[in-house]
PDB file of N, H, CA, C and O in Angstrom:
ATOM      1  N   UNK A   1      27.851  87.507  33.133  1.00  0.00           N
ATOM      2  CA  UNK A   1      28.229  88.881  32.884  1.00  0.00           C
ATOM      3  C   UNK A   1      26.981  89.748  33.047  1.00  0.00           C
ATOM      4  O   UNK A   1      25.892  89.364  32.620  1.00  0.00           O
ATOM      5  N   UNK A   2      27.144  90.920  33.668  1.00  0.00           N
ATOM      6  H   UNK A   2      28.029  91.232  34.015  1.00  0.00           H
ATOM      7  CA  UNK A   2      26.001  91.799  33.896  1.00  0.00           C
ATOM      8  C   UNK A   2      25.525  92.430  32.587  1.00  0.00           C
ATOM      9  O   UNK A   2      26.249  92.464  31.592  1.00  0.00           O
ATOM     10  N   UNK A   3      24.313  92.918  32.615  1.00  0.00           N
ATOM     11  H   UNK A   3      23.724  92.890  33.423  1.00  0.00           H
ATOM     12  CA  UNK A   3      23.720  93.563  31.441  1.00  0.00           C
ATOM     13  C   UNK A   3      24.549  94.791  31.045  1.00  0.00           C
ATOM     14  O   UNK A   3      24.762  95.040  29.858  1.00  0.00           O
ATOM     15  N   UNK A   4      25.011  95.548  32.031  1.00  0.00           N
ATOM     16  H   UNK A   4      24.838  95.345  32.994  1.00  0.00           H
ATOM     17  CA  UNK A   4      25.813  96.743  31.717  1.00  0.00           C
ATOM     18  C   UNK A   4      27.130  96.377  31.042  1.00  0.00           C
ATOM     19  O   UNK A   4      27.553  97.053  30.104  1.00  0.00           O
ATOM     20  N   UNK A   5      27.774  95.323  31.506  1.00  0.00           N
ATOM     21  H   UNK A   5      27.430  94.774  32.268  1.00  0.00           H
ATOM     22  CA  UNK A   5      29.035  94.890  30.877  1.00  0.00           C
ATOM     23  C   UNK A   5      28.797  94.411  29.446  1.00  0.00           C
ATOM     24  O   UNK A   5      29.593  94.687  28.548  1.00  0.00           O
ATOM     25  N   UNK A   6      27.708  93.702  29.246  1.00  0.00           N
ATOM     26  H   UNK A   6      27.061  93.478  29.975  1.00  0.00           H
ATOM     27  CA  UNK A   6      27.381  93.242  27.899  1.00  0.00           C
ATOM     28  C   UNK A   6      27.141  94.431  26.972  1.00  0.00           C
ATOM     29  O   UNK A   6      27.602  94.444  25.831  1.00  0.00           O
ATOM     30  N   UNK A   7      26.417  95.423  27.471  1.00  0.00           N
ATOM     31  H   UNK A   7      26.042  95.413  28.398  1.00  0.00           H
ATOM     32  CA  UNK A   7      26.174  96.627  26.664  1.00  0.00           C
ATOM     33  C   UNK A   7      27.490  97.347  26.360  1.00  0.00           C
ATOM     34  O   UNK A   7      27.716  97.788  25.233  1.00  0.00           O
ATOM     35  N   UNK A   8      28.347  97.463  27.361  1.00  0.00           N
ATOM     36  H   UNK A   8      28.163  97.105  28.277  1.00  0.00           H
ATOM     37  CA  UNK A   8      29.636  98.116  27.156  1.00  0.00           C
ATOM     38  C   UNK A   8      30.452  97.391  26.088  1.00  0.00           C
ATOM     39  O   UNK A   8      31.024  98.028  25.204  1.00  0.00           O
ATOM     40  N   UNK A   9      30.508  96.078  26.167  1.00  0.00           N
ATOM     41  H   UNK A   9      30.044  95.560  26.885  1.00  0.00           H
ATOM     42  CA  UNK A   9      31.218  95.288  25.158  1.00  0.00           C
ATOM     43  C   UNK A   9      30.644  95.550  23.764  1.00  0.00           C
ATOM     44  O   UNK A   9      31.385  95.742  22.800  1.00  0.00           O
ATOM     45  N   UNK A  10      29.337  95.555  23.680  1.00  0.00           N
ATOM     46  H   UNK A  10      28.736  95.399  24.464  1.00  0.00           H
ATOM     47  CA  UNK A  10      28.672  95.775  22.399  1.00  0.00           C
ATOM     48  C   UNK A  10      29.012  97.162  21.845  1.00  0.00           C
ATOM     49  O   UNK A  10      29.318  97.299  20.661  1.00  0.00           O
ATOM     50  N   UNK A  11      28.959  98.170  22.686  1.00  0.00           N
ATOM     51  H   UNK A  11      28.710  98.059  23.648  1.00  0.00           H
ATOM     52  CA  UNK A  11      29.246  99.537  22.235  1.00  0.00           C
ATOM     53  C   UNK A  11      30.705  99.704  21.821  1.00  0.00           C
ATOM     54  O   UNK A  11      30.997 100.364  20.824  1.00  0.00           O
ATOM     55  N   UNK A  12      31.607  99.117  22.571  1.00  0.00           N
ATOM     56  H   UNK A  12      31.370  98.580  23.381  1.00  0.00           H
ATOM     57  CA  UNK A  12      33.032  99.208  22.237  1.00  0.00           C
ATOM     58  C   UNK A  12      33.295  98.553  20.892  1.00  0.00           C
ATOM     59  O   UNK A  12      34.079  99.068  20.095  1.00  0.00           O
ATOM     60  N   UNK A  13      32.657  97.438  20.631  1.00  0.00           N
ATOM     61  H   UNK A  13      32.020  97.019  21.278  1.00  0.00           H
ATOM     62  CA  UNK A  13      32.837  96.751  19.352  1.00  0.00           C
ATOM     63  C   UNK A  13      32.375  97.602  18.170  1.00  0.00           C
ATOM     64  O   UNK A  13      32.842  97.405  17.048  1.00  0.00           O
ATOM     65  N   UNK A  14      31.472  98.534  18.407  1.00  0.00           N
ATOM     66  H   UNK A  14      31.092  98.694  19.319  1.00  0.00           H
ATOM     67  CA  UNK A  14      30.953  99.383  17.336  1.00  0.00           C
ATOM     68  C   UNK A  14      31.797 100.636  17.087  1.00  0.00           C
ATOM     69  O   UNK A  14      31.603 101.328  16.088  1.00  0.00           O
ATOM     70  N   UNK A  15      32.729 100.928  17.991  1.00  0.00           N
ATOM     71  H   UNK A  15      32.887 100.366  18.803  1.00  0.00           H
ATOM     72  CA  UNK A  15      33.525 102.150  17.860  1.00  0.00           C
ATOM     73  C   UNK A  15      34.423 102.125  16.626  1.00  0.00           C
ATOM     74  O   UNK A  15      34.981 101.084  16.279  1.00  0.00           O
ATOM     75  N   UNK A  16      34.561 103.284  15.960  1.00  0.00           N
ATOM     76  H   UNK A  16      34.108 104.129  16.242  1.00  0.00           H
ATOM     77  CA  UNK A  16      35.568 103.362  14.899  1.00  0.00           C
ATOM     78  C   UNK A  16      36.961 103.270  15.522  1.00  0.00           C
ATOM     79  O   UNK A  16      37.166 103.685  16.663  1.00  0.00           O
ATOM     80  N   UNK A  17      37.890 102.739  14.785  1.00  0.00           N
ATOM     81  H   UNK A  17      37.724 102.402  13.859  1.00  0.00           H
ATOM     82  CA  UNK A  17      39.232 102.455  15.309  1.00  0.00           C
ATOM     83  C   UNK A  17      39.894 103.675  15.944  1.00  0.00           C
ATOM     84  O   UNK A  17      40.582 103.545  16.957  1.00  0.00           O
ATOM     85  N   UNK A  18      39.695 104.859  15.362  1.00  0.00           N
ATOM     86  H   UNK A  18      39.136 104.965  14.540  1.00  0.00           H
ATOM     87  CA  UNK A  18      40.363 106.058  15.889  1.00  0.00           C
ATOM     88  C   UNK A  18      39.844 106.488  17.256  1.00  0.00           C
ATOM     89  O   UNK A  18      40.471 107.316  17.916  1.00  0.00           O
ATOM     90  N   UNK A  19      38.728 105.950  17.687  1.00  0.00           N
ATOM     91  H   UNK A  19      38.219 105.277  17.151  1.00  0.00           H
ATOM     92  CA  UNK A  19      38.188 106.315  19.009  1.00  0.00           C
ATOM     93  C   UNK A  19      38.540 105.291  20.080  1.00  0.00           C
ATOM     94  O   UNK A  19      38.225 105.487  21.254  1.00  0.00           O
ATOM     95  N   UNK A  20      39.182 104.216  19.689  1.00  0.00           N
ATOM     96  H   UNK A  20      39.438 104.057  18.736  1.00  0.00           H
ATOM     97  CA  UNK A  20      39.514 103.159  20.644  1.00  0.00           C
ATOM     98  C   UNK A  20      40.607 103.608  21.618  1.00  0.00           C
ATOM     99  O   UNK A  20      40.479 103.393  22.823  1.00  0.00           O
ATOM    100  N   UNK A  21      41.671 104.224  21.121  1.00  0.00           N
ATOM    101  H   UNK A  21      41.776 104.399  20.142  1.00  0.00           H
ATOM    102  CA  UNK A  21      42.797 104.605  21.981  1.00  0.00           C
ATOM    103  C   UNK A  21      42.385 105.551  23.114  1.00  0.00           C
ATOM    104  O   UNK A  21      42.774 105.318  24.258  1.00  0.00           O
ATOM    105  N   UNK A  22      41.603 106.622  22.836  1.00  0.00           N
ATOM    106  H   UNK A  22      41.287 106.812  21.906  1.00  0.00           H
ATOM    107  CA  UNK A  22      41.200 107.486  23.956  1.00  0.00           C
ATOM    108  C   UNK A  22      40.351 106.752  25.000  1.00  0.00           C
ATOM    109  O   UNK A  22      40.490 106.983  26.201  1.00  0.00           O
ATOM    110  N   UNK A  23      39.485 105.878  24.530  1.00  0.00           N
ATOM    111  H   UNK A  23      39.373 105.690  23.555  1.00  0.00           H
ATOM    112  CA  UNK A  23      38.655 105.117  25.466  1.00  0.00           C
ATOM    113  C   UNK A  23      39.500 104.149  26.280  1.00  0.00           C
ATOM    114  O   UNK A  23      39.273 103.973  27.477  1.00  0.00           O
ATOM    115  N   UNK A  24      40.468 103.527  25.635  1.00  0.00           N
ATOM    116  H   UNK A  24      40.653 103.671  24.663  1.00  0.00           H
ATOM    117  CA  UNK A  24      41.366 102.609  26.335  1.00  0.00           C
ATOM    118  C   UNK A  24      42.122 103.341  27.444  1.00  0.00           C
ATOM    119  O   UNK A  24      42.277 102.809  28.543  1.00  0.00           O
ATOM    120  N   UNK A  25      42.593 104.557  27.162  1.00  0.00           N
ATOM    121  H   UNK A  25      42.468 104.990  26.269  1.00  0.00           H
ATOM    122  CA  UNK A  25      43.281 105.349  28.194  1.00  0.00           C
ATOM    123  C   UNK A  25      42.346 105.643  29.366  1.00  0.00           C
ATOM    124  O   UNK A  25      42.747 105.562  30.527  1.00  0.00           O
ATOM    125  N   UNK A  26      41.108 105.980  29.053  1.00  0.00           N
ATOM    126  H   UNK A  26      40.782 106.046  28.110  1.00  0.00           H
ATOM    127  CA  UNK A  26      40.127 106.273  30.103  1.00  0.00           C
ATOM    128  C   UNK A  26      39.891 105.056  30.997  1.00  0.00           C
ATOM    129  O   UNK A  26      39.862 105.173  32.222  1.00  0.00           O
ATOM    130  N   UNK A  27      39.728 103.912  30.388  1.00  0.00           N
ATOM    131  H   UNK A  27      39.752 103.816  29.393  1.00  0.00           H
ATOM    132  CA  UNK A  27      39.489 102.690  31.166  1.00  0.00           C
ATOM    133  C   UNK A  27      40.716 102.346  32.001  1.00  0.00           C
ATOM    134  O   UNK A  27      40.588 101.983  33.170  1.00  0.00           O
ATOM    135  N   UNK A  28      41.895 102.457  31.415  1.00  0.00           N
ATOM    136  H   UNK A  28      41.999 102.752  30.465  1.00  0.00           H
ATOM    137  CA  UNK A  28      43.118 102.181  32.184  1.00  0.00           C
ATOM    138  C   UNK A  28      43.247 103.121  33.377  1.00  0.00           C
ATOM    139  O   UNK A  28      43.655 102.708  34.462  1.00  0.00           O
ATOM    140  N   UNK A  29      42.896 104.392  33.167  1.00  0.00           N
ATOM    141  H   UNK A  29      42.564 104.727  32.285  1.00  0.00           H
ATOM    142  CA  UNK A  29      42.939 105.353  34.276  1.00  0.00           C
ATOM    143  C   UNK A  29      42.011 104.926  35.409  1.00  0.00           C
ATOM    144  O   UNK A  29      42.331 105.117  36.582  1.00  0.00           O
ATOM    145  N   UNK A  30      40.868 104.352  35.060  1.00  0.00           N
ATOM    146  H   UNK A  30      40.608 104.197  34.107  1.00  0.00           H
ATOM    147  CA  UNK A  30      39.921 103.895  36.075  1.00  0.00           C
ATOM    148  C   UNK A  30      40.474 102.715  36.868  1.00  0.00           C
ATOM    149  O   UNK A  30      40.105 102.512  38.025  1.00  0.00           O
ATOM    150  N   UNK A  31      41.347 101.947  36.252  1.00  0.00           N
ATOM    151  H   UNK A  31      41.647 102.112  35.312  1.00  0.00           H
ATOM    152  CA  UNK A  31      41.939 100.788  36.915  1.00  0.00           C
ATOM    153  C   UNK A  31      43.250 101.135  37.626  1.00  0.00           C
ATOM    154  O   UNK A  31      43.867 100.276  38.257  1.00  0.00           O
ATOM    155  N   UNK A  32      43.665 102.385  37.520  1.00  0.00           N
ATOM    156  H   UNK A  32      43.164 103.083  37.007  1.00  0.00           H
ATOM    157  CA  UNK A  32      44.907 102.869  38.123  1.00  0.00           C
ATOM    158  C   UNK A  32      46.129 102.105  37.633  1.00  0.00           C
ATOM    159  O   UNK A  32      47.095 101.923  38.373  1.00  0.00           O
ATOM    160  N   UNK A  33      46.082 101.659  36.384  1.00  0.00           N
ATOM    161  H   UNK A  33      45.297 101.807  35.782  1.00  0.00           H
ATOM    162  CA  UNK A  33      47.236 100.985  35.802  1.00  0.00           C
ATOM    163  C   UNK A  33      48.244 102.034  35.344  1.00  0.00           C
ATOM    164  O   UNK A  33      47.916 103.203  35.142  1.00  0.00           O
ATOM    165  N   UNK A  34      49.455 101.581  35.191  1.00  0.00           N
ATOM    166  H   UNK A  34      49.722 100.632  35.355  1.00  0.00           H
ATOM    167  CA  UNK A  34      50.478 102.461  34.651  1.00  0.00           C
ATOM    168  C   UNK A  34      50.111 102.814  33.219  1.00  0.00           C
ATOM    169  O   UNK A  34      49.772 101.928  32.434  1.00  0.00           O
ATOM    170  N   UNK A  35      50.172 104.094  32.866  1.00  0.00           N
ATOM    171  H   UNK A  35      50.447 104.813  33.503  1.00  0.00           H
ATOM    172  CA  UNK A  35      49.819 104.472  31.502  1.00  0.00           C
ATOM    173  C   UNK A  35      50.832 103.936  30.500  1.00  0.00           C
ATOM    174  O   UNK A  35      52.030 103.871  30.774  1.00  0.00           O
ATOM    175  N   UNK A  36      50.330 103.558  29.347  1.00  0.00           N
ATOM    176  H   UNK A  36      49.357 103.610  29.124  1.00  0.00           H
ATOM    177  CA  UNK A  36      51.204 103.104  28.267  1.00  0.00           C
ATOM    178  C   UNK A  36      51.921 104.317  27.679  1.00  0.00           C
ATOM    179  O   UNK A  36      51.540 105.460  27.931  1.00  0.00           O
ATOM    180  N   UNK A  37      52.936 104.058  26.915  1.00  0.00           N
ATOM    181  H   UNK A  37      53.245 103.129  26.710  1.00  0.00           H
ATOM    182  CA  UNK A  37      53.641 105.145  26.245  1.00  0.00           C
ATOM    183  C   UNK A  37      52.655 105.832  25.311  1.00  0.00           C
ATOM    184  O   UNK A  37      51.962 105.183  24.528  1.00  0.00           O
ATOM    185  N   UNK A  38      52.605 107.148  25.408  1.00  0.00           N
ATOM    186  H   UNK A  38      53.168 107.675  26.044  1.00  0.00           H
ATOM    187  CA  UNK A  38      51.649 107.904  24.611  1.00  0.00           C
ATOM    188  C   UNK A  38      52.104 108.000  23.168  1.00  0.00           C
ATOM    189  O   UNK A  38      53.282 108.207  22.878  1.00  0.00           O
ATOM    190  N   UNK A  39      51.154 107.847  22.282  1.00  0.00           N
ATOM    191  H   UNK A  39      50.197 107.679  22.518  1.00  0.00           H
ATOM    192  CA  UNK A  39      51.406 107.979  20.858  1.00  0.00           C
ATOM    193  C   UNK A  39      51.041 109.404  20.448  1.00  0.00           C
ATOM    194  O   UNK A  39      49.862 109.729  20.305  1.00  0.00           O
ATOM    195  N   UNK A  40      52.048 110.249  20.260  1.00  0.00           N
ATOM    196  H   UNK A  40      53.005 109.985  20.376  1.00  0.00           H
ATOM    197  CA  UNK A  40      51.828 111.638  19.895  1.00  0.00           C
ATOM    198  C   UNK A  40      52.508 111.927  18.552  1.00  0.00           C
ATOM    199  O   UNK A  40      53.564 112.559  18.507  1.00  0.00           O
ATOM    200  N   UNK A  41      51.896 111.462  17.465  1.00  0.00           N
ATOM    201  H   UNK A  41      51.039 110.949  17.502  1.00  0.00           H
ATOM    202  CA  UNK A  41      52.542 111.577  16.167  1.00  0.00           C
ATOM    203  C   UNK A  41      52.698 113.016  15.678  1.00  0.00           C
ATOM    204  O   UNK A  41      53.466 113.271  14.751  1.00  0.00           O
ATOM    205  N   UNK A  42      51.984 113.951  16.283  1.00  0.00           N
ATOM    206  H   UNK A  42      51.360 113.744  17.036  1.00  0.00           H
ATOM    207  CA  UNK A  42      52.041 115.329  15.810  1.00  0.00           C
ATOM    208  C   UNK A  42      53.212 116.110  16.394  1.00  0.00           C
ATOM    209  O   UNK A  42      53.506 117.205  15.914  1.00  0.00           O
ATOM    210  N   UNK A  43      53.882 115.593  17.400  1.00  0.00           N
ATOM    211  H   UNK A  43      53.644 114.703  17.789  1.00  0.00           H
ATOM    212  CA  UNK A  43      54.992 116.300  18.029  1.00  0.00           C
ATOM    213  C   UNK A  43      56.100 116.525  17.009  1.00  0.00           C
ATOM    214  O   UNK A  43      56.545 115.594  16.338  1.00  0.00           O
ATOM    215  N   UNK A  44      56.531 117.757  16.906  1.00  0.00           N
ATOM    216  H   UNK A  44      56.170 118.513  17.451  1.00  0.00           H
ATOM    217  CA  UNK A  44      57.640 118.102  16.030  1.00  0.00           C
ATOM    218  C   UNK A  44      57.271 118.234  14.569  1.00  0.00           C
ATOM    219  O   UNK A  44      58.155 118.405  13.730  1.00  0.00           O
ATOM    220  N   UNK A  45      55.999 118.160  14.239  1.00  0.00           N
ATOM    221  H   UNK A  45      55.281 118.021  14.920  1.00  0.00           H
ATOM    222  CA  UNK A  45      55.606 118.233  12.836  1.00  0.00           C
ATOM    223  C   UNK A  45      55.490 119.664  12.331  1.00  0.00           C
ATOM    224  O   UNK A  45      55.583 119.900  11.126  1.00  0.00           O
ATOM    225  N   UNK A  46      55.293 120.607  13.216  1.00  0.00           N
ATOM    226  H   UNK A  46      55.218 120.415  14.195  1.00  0.00           H
ATOM    227  CA  UNK A  46      55.073 121.979  12.803  1.00  0.00           C
ATOM    228  C   UNK A  46      56.354 122.788  12.939  1.00  0.00           C
ATOM    229  O   UNK A  46      56.927 122.904  14.023  1.00  0.00           O
ATOM    230  N   UNK A  47      56.778 123.328  11.842  1.00  0.00           N
ATOM    231  H   UNK A  47      56.313 123.233  10.962  1.00  0.00           H
ATOM    232  CA  UNK A  47      57.910 124.237  11.863  1.00  0.00           C
ATOM    233  C   UNK A  47      57.384 125.586  11.416  1.00  0.00           C
ATOM    234  O   UNK A  47      56.686 125.680  10.406  1.00  0.00           O
ATOM    235  N   UNK A  48      57.713 126.626  12.156  1.00  0.00           N
ATOM    236  H   UNK A  48      58.280 126.549  12.976  1.00  0.00           H
ATOM    237  CA  UNK A  48      57.205 127.947  11.814  1.00  0.00           C
ATOM    238  C   UNK A  48      58.178 129.012  12.292  1.00  0.00           C
ATOM    239  O   UNK A  48      59.102 128.759  13.064  1.00  0.00           O
ATOM    240  N   UNK A  49      57.928 130.193  11.803  1.00  0.00           N
ATOM    241  H   UNK A  49      57.177 130.399  11.176  1.00  0.00           H
ATOM    242  CA  UNK A  49      58.731 131.334  12.219  1.00  0.00           C
ATOM    243  C   UNK A  49      58.442 131.640  13.684  1.00  0.00           C
ATOM    244  O   UNK A  49      57.382 131.271  14.191  1.00  0.00           O
ATOM    245  N   UNK A  50      59.374 132.312  14.377  1.00  0.00           N
ATOM    246  H   UNK A  50      60.235 132.612  13.965  1.00  0.00           H
ATOM    247  CA  UNK A  50      59.197 132.582  15.809  1.00  0.00           C
ATOM    248  C   UNK A  50      57.915 133.340  16.157  1.00  0.00           C
ATOM    249  O   UNK A  50      57.370 133.136  17.242  1.00  0.00           O
ATOM    250  N   UNK A  51      57.426 134.194  15.286  1.00  0.00           N
ATOM    251  H   UNK A  51      57.869 134.359  14.404  1.00  0.00           H
ATOM    252  CA  UNK A  51      56.236 134.985  15.610  1.00  0.00           C
ATOM    253  C   UNK A  51      54.945 134.343  15.120  1.00  0.00           C
ATOM    254  O   UNK A  51      53.898 134.991  15.116  1.00  0.00           O
ATOM    255  N   UNK A  52      55.003 133.080  14.707  1.00  0.00           N
ATOM    256  H   UNK A  52      55.853 132.553  14.710  1.00  0.00           H
ATOM    257  CA  UNK A  52      53.837 132.399  14.155  1.00  0.00           C
ATOM    258  C   UNK A  52      52.655 132.424  15.120  1.00  0.00           C
ATOM    259  O   UNK A  52      51.536 132.728  14.707  1.00  0.00           O
ATOM    260  N   UNK A  53      52.876 132.115  16.374  1.00  0.00           N
ATOM    261  H   UNK A  53      53.785 131.868  16.709  1.00  0.00           H
ATOM    262  CA  UNK A  53      51.788 132.094  17.358  1.00  0.00           C
ATOM    263  C   UNK A  53      51.187 133.482  17.522  1.00  0.00           C
ATOM    264  O   UNK A  53      49.970 133.627  17.639  1.00  0.00           O
ATOM    265  N   UNK A  54      52.018 134.476  17.531  1.00  0.00           N
ATOM    266  H   UNK A  54      53.007 134.359  17.436  1.00  0.00           H
ATOM    267  CA  UNK A  54      51.526 135.850  17.685  1.00  0.00           C
ATOM    268  C   UNK A  54      50.701 136.279  16.470  1.00  0.00           C
ATOM    269  O   UNK A  54      49.760 137.062  16.602  1.00  0.00           O
ATOM    270  N   UNK A  55      51.050 135.775  15.300  1.00  0.00           N
ATOM    271  H   UNK A  55      51.814 135.139  15.192  1.00  0.00           H
ATOM    272  CA  UNK A  55      50.365 136.172  14.071  1.00  0.00           C
ATOM    273  C   UNK A  55      49.233 135.218  13.692  1.00  0.00           C
ATOM    274  O   UNK A  55      48.625 135.385  12.634  1.00  0.00           O
ATOM    275  N   UNK A  56      48.939 134.232  14.523  1.00  0.00           N
ATOM    276  H   UNK A  56      49.433 134.097  15.383  1.00  0.00           H
ATOM    277  CA  UNK A  56      47.986 133.186  14.150  1.00  0.00           C
ATOM    278  C   UNK A  56      46.601 133.737  13.810  1.00  0.00           C
ATOM    279  O   UNK A  56      46.000 133.306  12.826  1.00  0.00           O
ATOM    280  N   UNK A  57      46.085 134.673  14.593  1.00  0.00           N
ATOM    281  H   UNK A  57      46.574 135.024  15.392  1.00  0.00           H
ATOM    282  CA  UNK A  57      44.762 135.228  14.297  1.00  0.00           C
ATOM    283  C   UNK A  57      44.764 135.946  12.958  1.00  0.00           C
ATOM    284  O   UNK A  57      43.819 135.824  12.179  1.00  0.00           O
ATOM    285  N   UNK A  58      45.821 136.689  12.693  1.00  0.00           N
ATOM    286  H   UNK A  58      46.590 136.787  13.325  1.00  0.00           H
ATOM    287  CA  UNK A  58      45.945 137.396  11.415  1.00  0.00           C
ATOM    288  C   UNK A  58      45.989 136.394  10.257  1.00  0.00           C
ATOM    289  O   UNK A  58      45.340 136.594   9.231  1.00  0.00           O
ATOM    290  N   UNK A  59      46.738 135.344  10.425  1.00  0.00           N
ATOM    291  H   UNK A  59      47.266 135.181  11.258  1.00  0.00           H
ATOM    292  CA  UNK A  59      46.869 134.320   9.386  1.00  0.00           C
ATOM    293  C   UNK A  59      45.525 133.641   9.143  1.00  0.00           C
ATOM    294  O   UNK A  59      45.138 133.435   7.993  1.00  0.00           O
ATOM    295  N   UNK A  60      44.820 133.298  10.193  1.00  0.00           N
ATOM    296  H   UNK A  60      45.134 133.466  11.128  1.00  0.00           H
ATOM    297  CA  UNK A  60      43.519 132.648  10.055  1.00  0.00           C
ATOM    298  C   UNK A  60      42.499 133.567   9.371  1.00  0.00           C
ATOM    299  O   UNK A  60      41.727 133.116   8.526  1.00  0.00           O
ATOM    300  N   UNK A  61      42.495 134.851   9.735  1.00  0.00           N
ATOM    301  H   UNK A  61      43.122 135.218  10.422  1.00  0.00           H
ATOM    302  CA  UNK A  61      41.602 135.798   9.066  1.00  0.00           C
ATOM    303  C   UNK A  61      41.924 135.890   7.582  1.00  0.00           C
ATOM    304  O   UNK A  61      41.027 135.933   6.740  1.00  0.00           O
ATOM    305  N   UNK A  62      43.198 135.920   7.277  1.00  0.00           N
ATOM    306  H   UNK A  62      43.927 135.886   7.961  1.00  0.00           H
ATOM    307  CA  UNK A  62      43.634 135.999   5.876  1.00  0.00           C
ATOM    308  C   UNK A  62      43.169 134.774   5.098  1.00  0.00           C
ATOM    309  O   UNK A  62      42.674 134.899   3.978  1.00  0.00           O
ATOM    310  N   UNK A  63      43.327 133.580   5.692  1.00  0.00           N
ATOM    311  H   UNK A  63      43.730 133.478   6.601  1.00  0.00           H
ATOM    312  CA  UNK A  63      42.895 132.354   5.043  1.00  0.00           C
ATOM    313  C   UNK A  63      41.381 132.323   4.879  1.00  0.00           C
ATOM    314  O   UNK A  63      40.872 131.851   3.863  1.00  0.00           O
ATOM    315  N   UNK A  64      40.663 132.825   5.877  1.00  0.00           N
ATOM    316  H   UNK A  64      41.076 133.208   6.703  1.00  0.00           H
ATOM    317  CA  UNK A  64      39.205 132.847   5.811  1.00  0.00           C
ATOM    318  C   UNK A  64      38.748 133.760   4.672  1.00  0.00           C
ATOM    319  O   UNK A  64      37.793 133.433   3.968  1.00  0.00           O
ATOM    320  N   UNK A  65      39.410 134.888   4.487  1.00  0.00           N
ATOM    321  H   UNK A  65      40.186 135.154   5.060  1.00  0.00           H
ATOM    322  CA  UNK A  65      39.054 135.820   3.416  1.00  0.00           C
ATOM    323  C   UNK A  65      39.328 135.212   2.047  1.00  0.00           C
ATOM    324  O   UNK A  65      38.591 135.479   1.098  1.00  0.00           O
ATOM    325  N   UNK A  66      40.370 134.403   1.930  1.00  0.00           N
ATOM    326  H   UNK A  66      40.968 134.186   2.701  1.00  0.00           H
ATOM    327  CA  UNK A  66      40.700 133.779   0.647  1.00  0.00           C
ATOM    328  C   UNK A  66      39.705 132.689   0.267  1.00  0.00           C
ATOM    329  O   UNK A  66      39.456 132.458  -0.916  1.00  0.00           O
ATOM    330  N   UNK A  67      39.141 132.024   1.263  1.00  0.00           N
ATOM    331  H   UNK A  67      39.344 132.212   2.224  1.00  0.00           H
ATOM    332  CA  UNK A  67      38.231 130.917   0.968  1.00  0.00           C
ATOM    333  C   UNK A  67      36.815 131.410   0.673  1.00  0.00           C
ATOM    334  O   UNK A  67      35.993 130.642   0.175  1.00  0.00           O
ATOM    335  N   UNK A  68      36.522 132.649   0.964  1.00  0.00           N
ATOM    336  H   UNK A  68      37.190 133.274   1.369  1.00  0.00           H
ATOM    337  CA  UNK A  68      35.153 133.174   0.730  1.00  0.00           C
ATOM    338  C   UNK A  68      34.926 133.547  -0.702  1.00  0.00           C
ATOM    339  O   UNK A  68      33.837 133.999  -1.057  1.00  0.00           O
TER     340      UNK A  68
END
């Protein structure tokens, strides 16, 4: 095994678990493999009023003022 591959193995072993999936996708993309089903746990979690996006800056400013 080449020195670069050994280093890559060593670095991957040190990664925290939450960083493994993005790296795995990157490597698979390099191999032109079919992508696995994406894990998007945040889809559908946010429910808001229709104008929420339009009011987001106002809401964030309001929250920032409360935390100061």
